[in-house]
C-alpha positions as CSV (number, residue, x, y, z in Angstrom):
1,A,81.4,59.8,104.1
2,L,83.3,60.5,107.3
3,S,86.7,60.6,105.5
4,I,85.3,62.9,102.9
5,L,83.9,65.3,105.5
6,S,87.3,65.2,107.3
7,E,89.3,66.4,104.3
8,A,90.3,70.0,103.6
9,G,87.7,71.7,101.4
10,A,85.0,69.2,102.5
11,P,81.4,70.1,101.8
12,T,79.8,72.3,104.5
13,I,76.4,70.7,104.1
14,A,75.8,67.0,104.4
15,I,72.6,65.0,103.8
16,L,72.7,61.7,105.7
17,D,70.3,58.9,105.4
18,W,69.3,57.3,108.7
19,M,70.1,53.8,107.4
20,M,73.5,53.5,105.7
21,P,76.1,50.7,105.4
22,G,78.6,50.8,108.2
23,Y,77.0,53.6,110.3
24,T,73.6,54.8,111.0
25,G,72.9,58.4,110.3
26,P,72.8,59.4,114.0
27,E,76.1,57.5,114.6
28,L,77.8,59.4,111.8
29,C,76.4,62.6,113.2
30,R,78.0,62.0,116.5
31,L,81.4,61.1,114.9
32,I,81.3,64.3,112.9
33,R,80.5,66.4,116.0
34,E,83.2,64.7,118.0
35,Q,85.8,65.9,115.5
36,N,84.7,69.5,116.2
37,S,86.2,70.6,112.9
38,E,86.0,73.9,111.2
39,P,84.3,75.0,109.0
40,Y,81.0,73.8,110.6
41,T,79.2,70.9,108.8
42,Y,75.5,71.5,108.6
43,I,73.7,68.1,108.7
44,I,70.3,67.2,107.4
45,L,69.1,63.8,108.5
46,L,67.0,62.0,106.0
47,T,64.7,59.1,107.1
48,S,61.3,57.4,106.7
49,R,60.9,57.5,110.5
50,N,58.5,60.2,111.7
51,D,58.0,59.3,115.4
52,K,58.7,62.2,117.8
53,E,61.2,59.9,119.6
54,D,63.1,59.3,116.4
55,V,63.2,63.1,115.6
56,V,64.5,63.8,119.1
57,A,67.1,61.1,118.8
58,G,68.3,62.4,115.4
59,M,68.6,66.0,116.6
60,D,70.3,64.9,119.8
61,S,72.9,63.1,117.8
62,G,74.0,66.4,116.3
63,A,71.8,66.8,113.2
64,D,70.7,70.4,112.4
65,D,67.6,69.5,110.5
66,Y,65.4,66.5,109.9
67,L,63.5,65.5,106.7
68,T,61.2,62.5,106.4
69,K,60.8,60.4,103.3
70,P,59.1,60.6,100.9
71,F,60.0,64.3,100.7
72,D,59.2,67.1,98.3
73,R,62.1,68.3,96.2
74,H,61.2,71.9,96.7
75,E,61.1,71.4,100.4
76,L,64.6,70.0,100.3
77,K,65.8,73.1,98.3
78,V,64.3,75.3,101.0
79,R,66.1,73.4,103.7
80,L,69.4,73.6,101.8
81,R,69.0,77.4,101.4
82,A,68.4,77.7,105.1
83,G,71.4,75.5,105.8
84,T,73.6,77.6,103.5
85,R,72.7,80.8,105.4
86,I,73.5,79.2,108.7
87,V,76.8,77.9,107.5
88,E,77.7,81.4,106.1
89,L,76.8,83.0,109.5
90,Q,78.9,80.4,111.3
91,E,81.9,81.2,109.0
92,Q,81.4,84.9,109.8
93,L,81.4,84.1,113.5
94,V,84.6,82.1,113.2
95,T,86.3,85.0,111.2
96,T,85.2,87.5,113.7
97,R,86.4,85.4,116.6
98,E,89.8,84.9,115.0
99,A,90.1,88.6,114.3
100,M,89.3,89.4,118.0
101,R,91.8,86.9,119.2
102,E,94.4,88.4,116.9
103,Q,93.6,91.9,118.1
104,A,93.9,90.8,121.7
105,T,97.5,89.6,121.2
106,R,98.8,92.3,118.9
107,D,100.2,95.7,119.7
108,Y,97.8,98.2,118.2
109,L,100.6,100.4,116.8
110,T,103.3,98.1,115.4
111,Q,101.1,94.9,114.9
112,V,103.8,92.7,116.5
113,W,103.0,90.7,119.6
114,N,101.9,92.8,122.6
115,R,103.7,92.5,125.9
116,S,101.5,89.7,127.4
117,A,101.6,87.7,124.2
118,I,105.3,87.9,123.6
119,V,106.0,86.8,127.3
120,E,103.6,83.9,126.8
121,N,105.5,82.9,123.6
122,L,108.7,83.0,125.6
123,R,107.1,80.9,128.4
124,R,105.9,78.3,125.8
125,E,109.4,78.1,124.2
126,L,111.0,77.6,127.5
127,A,108.7,74.7,128.3
128,R,109.6,73.2,124.9
129,S,113.3,73.8,125.7
130,R,113.0,71.9,129.0
131,R,111.4,69.0,127.1
132,D,113.9,68.6,124.3
133,G,117.0,70.4,125.7
134,T,117.4,72.9,122.9
135,P,118.3,76.5,123.7
136,V,116.1,79.6,123.5
137,G,117.6,83.0,122.7
138,V,116.2,86.3,124.1
139,I,116.9,89.8,122.8
140,V,115.8,93.1,124.3
141,G,116.1,96.0,121.9
142,D,115.5,99.7,122.4
143,L,115.2,102.4,119.8
144,D,118.0,104.9,120.3
145,H,117.2,108.6,121.0
146,F,113.5,107.9,120.7
147,K,112.7,110.8,123.0
148,S,114.6,113.1,120.7
149,I,112.6,111.9,117.7
150,N,109.4,112.7,119.5
151,D,110.6,116.1,120.8
152,T,111.9,117.1,117.4
153,W,109.4,115.8,114.9
154,G,106.4,115.0,117.1
155,H,104.7,111.8,118.4
156,G,103.2,111.0,115.1
157,I,106.6,110.6,113.5
158,G,107.7,108.7,116.6
159,D,104.9,106.3,116.0
160,V,106.0,105.9,112.4
161,A,109.6,105.2,113.6
162,L,108.3,102.5,116.0
163,K,106.3,100.8,113.2
164,E,109.2,100.9,110.8
165,C,111.6,99.6,113.5
166,A,109.2,96.6,114.2
167,S,108.9,95.9,110.5
168,R,112.6,95.8,110.0
169,M,113.0,93.5,113.0
170,K,110.6,91.0,111.6
171,S,112.2,91.1,108.1
172,A,115.7,90.5,109.6
173,L,114.7,87.6,111.8
174,R,113.9,84.0,110.9
175,P,110.3,83.0,110.0
176,Y,109.8,81.2,113.3
177,D,111.2,83.9,115.6
178,F,108.9,86.1,117.7
179,V,108.9,89.9,117.9
180,G,106.9,91.8,120.5
181,R,106.6,95.3,121.8
182,Y,107.6,95.1,125.4
183,G,106.8,98.7,126.3
184,G,107.4,102.2,124.9
185,E,110.3,102.0,122.4
186,E,111.5,98.6,123.8
187,F,111.1,95.3,122.0
188,L,111.4,91.7,123.1
189,L,112.6,89.1,120.6
190,V,112.3,85.3,121.3
191,L,114.5,83.0,119.3
192,P,113.7,79.2,119.4
193,G,116.8,77.1,119.1
194,A,119.3,80.0,119.4
195,N,122.4,79.7,121.6
196,L,124.2,82.8,122.8
197,S,126.3,83.2,119.6
198,D,123.2,82.7,117.5
199,A,121.3,85.3,119.5
200,A,124.1,87.8,119.3
201,W,124.5,87.3,115.5
202,L,120.7,87.7,115.0
203,A,120.6,90.8,117.2
204,D,123.4,92.4,115.1
205,R,121.6,91.4,111.9
206,V,118.5,93.2,113.2
207,R,120.6,96.2,114.3
208,L,122.2,96.5,110.8
209,S,118.7,96.3,109.2
210,I,117.4,99.1,111.3
211,R,120.3,101.5,110.6
212,S,120.6,100.5,107.0
213,E,118.7,103.5,105.7
214,P,117.1,106.5,107.3
215,L,113.4,106.8,107.9
216,R,111.7,108.9,105.2
217,V,108.8,110.9,106.4
218,E,107.3,113.8,104.4
219,G,110.6,114.6,102.7
220,T,112.5,114.4,106.0
221,L,115.3,111.8,106.6
222,I,115.6,110.6,110.1
223,S,118.5,108.3,111.1
224,M,117.5,105.3,113.2
225,S,119.5,102.9,115.3
226,C,118.8,100.4,118.1
227,S,120.8,99.0,121.0
228,F,120.4,95.4,122.0
229,G,121.1,93.1,124.9
230,C,120.8,89.4,124.4
231,T,121.2,86.1,126.3
232,S,120.3,82.4,125.9
233,T,119.2,79.6,128.1
234,S,121.7,77.2,129.8
235,G,120.6,73.7,130.7
236,G,116.9,74.5,130.2
237,E,116.5,75.9,133.8
238,A,116.2,79.6,133.1
239,T,112.9,81.4,133.8
240,E,111.4,84.1,131.5
241,E,111.9,86.7,134.3
242,N,115.6,86.0,134.7
243,L,116.3,85.9,130.9
244,I,114.5,89.2,130.3
245,R,116.3,90.8,133.3
246,I,119.7,89.6,132.0
247,A,119.0,90.7,128.5
248,D,117.7,94.1,129.7
249,E,120.8,94.7,131.8
250,A,122.9,93.8,128.8
251,L,120.9,96.3,126.8
252,Y,121.7,98.9,129.5
253,S,125.4,98.1,129.1
254,A,125.0,98.6,125.3
255,K,123.4,102.0,125.9
256,R,126.2,103.0,128.3
257,S,128.8,101.9,125.7
258,G,127.6,104.3,123.1
259,R,124.4,102.9,121.7
260,D,123.9,101.2,118.3
261,R,125.5,98.0,119.4
262,V,124.8,94.5,120.8
263,V,125.9,93.2,124.1
264,A,125.6,89.5,124.8
265,A,125.4,88.1,128.3
266,R,125.4,84.5,129.5
267,S,122.6,83.3,131.8
268,T,125.0,81.2,133.7
269,P,127.0,82.3,136.8
270,E,130.3,82.0,134.8
271,R,132.3,85.3,134.6
272,Y,133.2,86.9,131.4
273,L,136.5,88.2,130.1
274,N,137.1,91.9,130.1
275,P,134.5,93.7,127.9
276,V,135.4,93.6,124.2
277,V,133.5,95.7,121.7
278,L,134.0,95.3,118.0
279,P,133.5,98.7,116.5
280,A,133.0,97.4,112.9
281,S,129.9,95.5,113.9
282,G,128.9,97.1,117.2
283,L,128.9,93.6,118.7
284,S,130.2,92.8,122.1
285,F,130.5,89.2,123.3
286,A,132.2,90.0,126.6
287,L,130.6,91.4,129.7
288,P,131.2,91.1,133.4
289,E,128.8,88.6,135.0
290,I,125.3,89.8,135.6
291,D,124.0,88.4,138.8
C-alpha cells in the first residue's frame, strides 16, 4: 500500500484497515505523513475498535476520518464524498500557493525572473560552482536607445519592446540558462557551466536574435538592438557582486564602443591585449583589465 501511494498518479483517498499484514493502520498513516508528498492523501481508518482512546490514537497517527466496523455502505459513501471535497480544496490551495510563489519571483512585465530571484539563482549557481569546479557565466544586457523608444512611441510601446526583448533572450539561450530583469531596460543572464568564450558566444547569439527583425507594433516597425557585457568565474572564488560589477562595466564599454555589441571581460586580475572589436559580429574578446 505504501509503495502504491508513493507512485505518481497515486489515489488521493486511502481506506486503511487498522489490522493489516506488515503494518497496522496507524503505523502506515505515520509513514504516509512522513513522506509529506503532494497531492495530499486523505486517509480513512477502518476498524472494529470504538474506544475513545483508539479513535484519538488513530487520528493522532495522521488519519483524517475514522469509521468503525461493521459500517453502513451509505455512510462510507458520504465519508468518501466529504474526503473528495477536502482533497479538491487541498489541491486548489497548492495551486494557489504555487501561483503566488511564481508571482513573487517573476517580473510583472516581462515574466522573466525579477531582480531578487535572478540574483538568488546566480548565488545558487556559484555555490554549485564551488562544489564541482565548473564555471558560471554572467551577462548583463541593456536595450539600446530605450529612452528614445519611450519618448518617440510612448511607454506602452516601450513595455512591448522590453517584453519582446526578454522573449528573444529566452529563445536564444539554452534551456537551463536563467534570464532576469535586473532593472529598467537592463537584464541579467546566468549561464551554468559557461566559461568566458561560451558566455561571449551566447551573448552574441542573444544579440543577433534581438536585432534579427524589427518590432512590429500597430503597423510600425521599430528597430531593436542590445549591448552586452559578459564575464565568467575563475577558480570558483568570484562573488555575485563582483561578477555583476565586471559584466556591467564591460557593458558600459560596449555602449561606449558604439552599442549593439558584446564585450567580454575576465574576472581574474590578468590584463587583456589591446581592445579588438569584430565588426561582423559585434563581438569583443579584448578589454583592459577591470579592477
